[in-house]
C-alpha positions as CSV (number, residue, x, y, z in Angstrom):
1,M,-27.7,32.6,8.1
2,A,-26.0,34.2,11.0
3,E,-22.3,34.9,10.7
4,N,-19.9,33.4,13.3
5,V,-16.3,33.5,14.2
6,F,-15.6,30.4,12.0
7,D,-17.1,32.0,8.9
8,Q,-15.2,35.2,9.6
9,A,-11.9,33.3,10.1
10,A,-12.3,31.4,6.8
11,R,-12.9,34.6,4.9
12,Y,-10.0,36.3,6.6
13,L,-7.8,33.4,5.6
14,A,-8.9,33.8,2.0
15,K,-8.2,37.6,2.1
16,I,-4.6,37.1,3.5
17,D,-3.4,35.0,0.5
18,P,-6.1,34.6,-2.2
19,T,-3.7,32.9,-4.6
20,A,-2.8,30.1,-2.1
21,V,-6.5,29.6,-1.1
22,L,-7.7,29.5,-4.8
23,N,-4.9,27.1,-5.8
24,W,-6.0,24.8,-3.0
25,A,-9.7,25.2,-3.8
26,L,-9.3,24.9,-7.6
27,P,-6.5,22.3,-7.9
28,A,-5.0,21.9,-11.4
29,T,-1.5,21.6,-12.8
30,P,-0.4,24.0,-14.1
31,S,-2.9,26.5,-12.6
32,P,-5.3,27.5,-15.3
33,L,-6.4,30.7,-13.5
34,R,-4.8,34.0,-12.5
35,F,-6.1,36.0,-9.5
36,I,-6.8,39.6,-10.5
37,R,-8.7,41.1,-7.5
38,W,-11.6,40.7,-5.1
39,L,-14.6,42.3,-6.6
40,D,-16.4,45.1,-4.7
41,A,-19.9,43.5,-4.8
42,R,-21.5,45.6,-2.1
43,T,-24.5,46.3,-4.3
44,V,-25.2,42.6,-4.5
45,P,-26.4,41.2,-1.1
46,F,-26.2,37.5,-0.6
47,P,-29.7,35.9,-0.6
48,G,-30.9,35.0,2.8
49,S,-28.6,37.5,4.5
50,P,-29.9,41.0,3.5
51,H,-27.3,42.8,5.5
52,R,-24.3,40.7,4.5
53,V,-22.2,41.3,1.4
54,C,-20.1,38.5,0.0
55,D,-16.7,40.2,0.1
56,T,-14.9,37.2,-1.3
57,V,-15.9,37.3,-5.0
58,A,-12.7,36.6,-6.9
59,H,-12.1,38.1,-10.3
60,L,-9.9,35.4,-12.1
61,E,-8.5,35.4,-15.5
62,Q,-8.4,32.0,-17.3
63,V,-5.0,31.2,-18.8
64,D,-6.1,28.6,-21.3
65,P,-8.0,29.8,-23.4
66,P,-6.3,33.1,-22.4
67,G,-8.1,36.2,-21.1
68,R,-11.5,34.7,-20.2
69,P,-12.8,36.6,-17.1
70,W,-14.4,34.7,-14.3
71,A,-16.3,35.9,-11.2
72,I,-16.2,33.2,-8.5
73,P,-17.8,33.7,-5.1
74,V,-15.9,31.8,-2.4
75,E,-18.5,30.9,0.2
76,C,-17.3,29.5,3.6
77,Q,-19.7,28.0,6.1
78,V,-19.1,26.2,9.4
79,E,-21.7,23.6,8.4
80,P,-23.5,22.9,5.1
81,D,-26.5,25.1,4.2
82,P,-29.3,22.9,2.6
83,E,-30.5,25.9,0.7
84,M,-27.1,26.8,-0.8
85,F,-28.1,25.6,-4.2
86,G,-30.9,28.1,-4.5
87,R,-29.0,30.9,-2.8
88,L,-26.1,30.5,-5.3
89,L,-28.4,30.4,-8.3
90,E,-30.0,33.7,-7.1
91,Y,-26.7,35.3,-6.2
92,L,-24.9,34.3,-9.4
93,G,-27.7,35.8,-11.5
94,R,-27.6,39.1,-9.6
95,L,-23.8,39.1,-9.8
96,W,-23.8,38.5,-13.6
97,R,-26.2,41.4,-14.1
98,A,-24.4,43.9,-11.7
99,E,-20.7,43.3,-12.2
100,R,-18.7,43.5,-15.4
101,P,-15.0,42.8,-16.0
102,S,-14.6,46.1,-18.0
103,P,-16.7,49.1,-19.1
104,E,-16.9,47.8,-22.7
105,R,-20.4,47.2,-23.9
106,G,-21.5,43.6,-23.7
107,D,-18.5,42.5,-21.6
108,R,-19.6,39.9,-19.1
109,F,-18.1,37.5,-16.5
110,W,-18.1,33.8,-16.8
111,L,-19.5,32.5,-13.5
112,G,-18.6,29.8,-11.1
113,A,-18.6,29.2,-7.3
114,V,-16.6,27.6,-4.6
115,V,-18.2,26.4,-1.4
116,I,-16.0,25.5,1.6
117,N,-17.7,23.5,4.4
118,L,-15.6,23.7,7.5
119,T,-17.6,20.7,8.9
120,G,-20.0,18.2,7.4
121,T,-20.7,17.3,3.8
122,G,-22.5,19.7,1.5
123,R,-24.7,19.3,-1.6
124,S,-24.6,22.6,-3.3
125,S,-24.4,21.2,-6.9
126,R,-27.6,20.0,-8.5
127,D,-28.7,18.8,-11.9
128,H,-32.5,19.1,-12.6
129,E,-33.3,17.5,-15.9
130,W,-36.6,16.6,-17.7
131,T,-35.3,15.0,-20.8
132,A,-38.6,14.4,-22.5
133,V,-39.4,18.1,-22.7
134,G,-35.9,19.4,-23.1
135,L,-35.5,21.1,-19.7
136,R,-32.3,21.2,-17.7
137,T,-31.1,23.4,-14.9
138,Q,-27.6,22.6,-13.7
139,L,-25.4,24.2,-11.1
140,R,-21.9,22.6,-10.7
141,V,-19.8,24.2,-8.0
142,V,-16.4,23.2,-6.5
143,E,-17.3,22.1,-3.0
144,R,-14.6,21.3,-0.5
145,N,-15.6,19.4,2.7
146,L,-12.7,19.9,5.1
147,H,-13.3,16.6,6.9
148,Q,-12.7,14.8,3.7
149,E,-9.4,16.6,2.9
150,S,-6.2,14.7,3.7
151,A,-4.1,16.6,6.3
152,S,-1.0,14.6,5.3
153,S,-1.4,15.4,1.6
154,T,-1.9,19.1,2.4
155,L,1.2,19.2,4.5
156,A,3.2,17.6,1.7
157,R,2.0,20.2,-0.8
158,V,3.0,23.0,1.7
159,A,6.4,21.4,2.2
160,D,7.1,21.2,-1.6
161,G,5.9,24.8,-2.2
162,T,2.8,23.8,-4.1
163,L,0.6,25.5,-1.5
164,G,1.2,28.7,0.6
165,T,1.7,28.3,4.3
166,I,-1.6,30.1,5.1
167,I,-3.4,26.8,4.2
168,L,-1.9,25.4,7.4
169,G,-4.6,27.3,9.2
170,L,-7.2,24.8,7.9
171,V,-5.3,21.6,8.8
172,P,-7.1,21.1,12.2
173,L,-10.4,20.6,10.3
174,M,-9.0,17.9,8.0
175,D,-8.9,14.1,8.1
176,G,-5.9,13.3,10.4
177,G,-5.9,16.9,11.8
178,D,-5.6,15.6,15.4
179,D,-2.9,13.0,14.6
180,S,0.3,13.6,16.7
181,G,2.6,13.1,13.7
182,I,0.6,15.4,11.6
183,M,0.6,18.1,14.3
184,T,4.4,17.8,14.8
185,E,4.9,18.2,11.0
186,W,2.4,21.1,11.0
187,L,4.5,22.8,13.7
188,R,7.7,22.4,11.8
189,L,6.2,23.8,8.6
190,A,4.5,26.7,10.4
191,S,7.7,27.6,12.0
192,T,9.4,28.1,8.6
193,E,7.1,31.0,7.8
194,A,9.5,34.0,7.9
195,D,6.8,36.7,8.3
196,P,6.0,37.0,12.1
197,R,2.5,38.4,11.4
198,R,1.7,35.6,8.9
199,R,3.1,33.1,11.4
200,S,0.9,34.6,14.1
201,D,-2.2,34.4,11.9
202,I,-1.6,30.8,11.0
203,G,-1.4,29.8,14.6
204,A,-4.5,31.8,15.6
205,L,-6.5,30.5,12.7
206,A,-5.5,26.9,13.5
207,L,-6.8,27.4,17.1
208,V,-10.1,28.9,15.9
209,F,-10.7,26.0,13.4
210,A,-9.6,23.4,15.9
211,E,-12.6,24.5,18.1
212,A,-15.0,23.9,15.2
213,A,-13.6,20.3,14.9
214,N,-13.7,19.7,18.6
215,R,-9.9,19.4,18.7
216,G,-9.3,22.6,20.6
217,S,-7.6,21.0,23.6
218,A,-5.0,19.1,21.5
219,W,-4.1,22.2,19.5
220,M,-3.9,24.4,22.5
221,R,-1.3,22.0,24.0
222,L,0.6,21.9,20.7
223,L,0.9,25.7,20.5
224,K,1.3,26.4,24.2
225,G,5.1,26.8,23.9
226,W,5.0,28.4,20.5
227,N,5.9,32.1,20.5
228,M,2.7,33.2,18.9
229,I,1.3,36.8,19.3
230,Q,-2.4,36.6,19.6
231,S,-4.0,37.9,16.4
232,K,-5.8,41.2,16.9
233,Q,-8.3,40.2,14.3
234,V,-9.1,36.9,16.1
235,L,-9.6,38.8,19.4
236,E,-12.1,41.1,17.7
237,W,-14.0,38.1,16.3
238,Q,-14.1,36.5,19.8
239,A,-15.4,39.7,21.3
240,E,-18.0,40.0,18.6
241,G,-19.1,36.4,19.1
242,E,-19.5,36.9,22.9
243,A,-21.5,40.1,22.3
244,R,-23.8,38.3,19.9
245,G,-24.3,35.5,22.4
246,K,-25.1,38.0,25.2
247,A,-27.6,39.9,22.9
248,S,-29.3,36.6,22.0
249,A,-29.6,35.8,25.7
250,V,-31.3,39.2,26.4
251,V,-33.8,38.7,23.6
252,A,-34.5,35.1,24.8
253,F,-35.3,36.4,28.3
254,L,-37.6,39.0,26.9
255,E,-39.4,36.5,24.6
256,A,-39.8,34.0,27.5
257,R,-41.4,36.7,29.7
258,F,-43.4,38.8,27.3
259,Q,-43.9,36.3,24.3
260,V,-43.9,39.0,21.6
261,V,-40.9,41.4,21.4
262,P,-41.1,44.3,18.9
263,A,-38.7,43.9,15.9
264,D,-37.2,47.4,16.5
265,L,-36.3,46.4,20.1
266,I,-34.7,43.2,19.0
267,A,-32.7,45.1,16.3
268,A,-31.6,47.6,18.9
269,I,-30.4,44.9,21.2
270,Q,-28.6,43.0,18.5
271,G,-27.0,46.1,17.3
272,I,-25.1,46.6,20.6
273,S,-21.5,45.3,20.5
274,D,-20.4,46.7,23.9
275,L,-20.4,43.9,26.5
276,H,-20.4,46.6,29.3
277,R,-23.8,47.6,28.1
278,L,-25.1,44.1,27.4
279,N,-24.1,42.4,30.7
280,P,-26.5,44.4,32.9
281,M,-29.3,44.0,30.3
282,V,-29.5,40.3,31.0
283,K,-30.6,41.0,34.6
284,L,-32.9,43.8,33.4
285,A,-34.6,41.4,30.9
286,A,-35.2,38.9,33.7
287,T,-36.6,41.4,36.2
288,A,-38.4,44.1,34.2
289,V,-42.2,44.2,34.7
290,S,-42.9,45.5,31.2
291,L,-41.1,46.0,27.9
292,D,-41.5,49.8,28.4
293,Q,-39.6,49.5,31.7
294,F,-36.9,47.5,30.1
295,R,-36.5,50.0,27.3
296,T,-36.2,52.8,29.8
297,D,-33.8,51.1,32.2
298,A,-31.7,49.8,29.3
299,G,-31.5,53.2,27.6
300,L,-33.2,52.0,24.5
């Protein structure tokens, strides 16, 4: 599944303050888990995305009973993936075999998964049972659908210190996320963040996620007078998204005119992130008399 600015923003949010995000995603009082680190799982590609590594696999330590090590992928997606159940089964198996909490022989992770759907309602958990013959395959994940989360309850938890302020970035996606009272309280709480970089990230993330919920205009008005430095990371995502869209347009033109476009040419076009190179390619794709001419004129 293609990565987009919303997926990137959600993963960035998790990386900024993993404890806050995991306390929100895995609610319990007191917290039964302690965050250790993000695992380096570069050798374990996520199924269906051969070139993407899940870089948000949390190594957590269970507090009660003490010391139990967990490896928990935190998968964020702008809308539910109907194949997530199968993808997670495959990924968790690979992860269990490839990663260990320590070099000690026989030491293995306990496994779990968190799925965060920025929009829509997911169905990643399944229970396949054939009682008569004794078969059962079960996958139970923690799945958070943002549109079902209460914006007011989330703000209350931030206000009492139960949740870190970075969670404010998700509020535009939640139930009540466009209510004027909610937005006013959001602004008050976000303004209490002492770290200017964190405060900037919270505002930038809120604007990104407001677009996913079709609430961008309201949040733009809310933050118009707020002294927010545009997040460099978000600017990079926006540029990458524009480049991917331009590359897709070039490929679409070529496919419309020549039907079959070689895989190596598609890969070469999609690998370009410089808009100054991609912009003229749109016209070249629309006017070239052959794929060979396009390759030559485009420098590919």
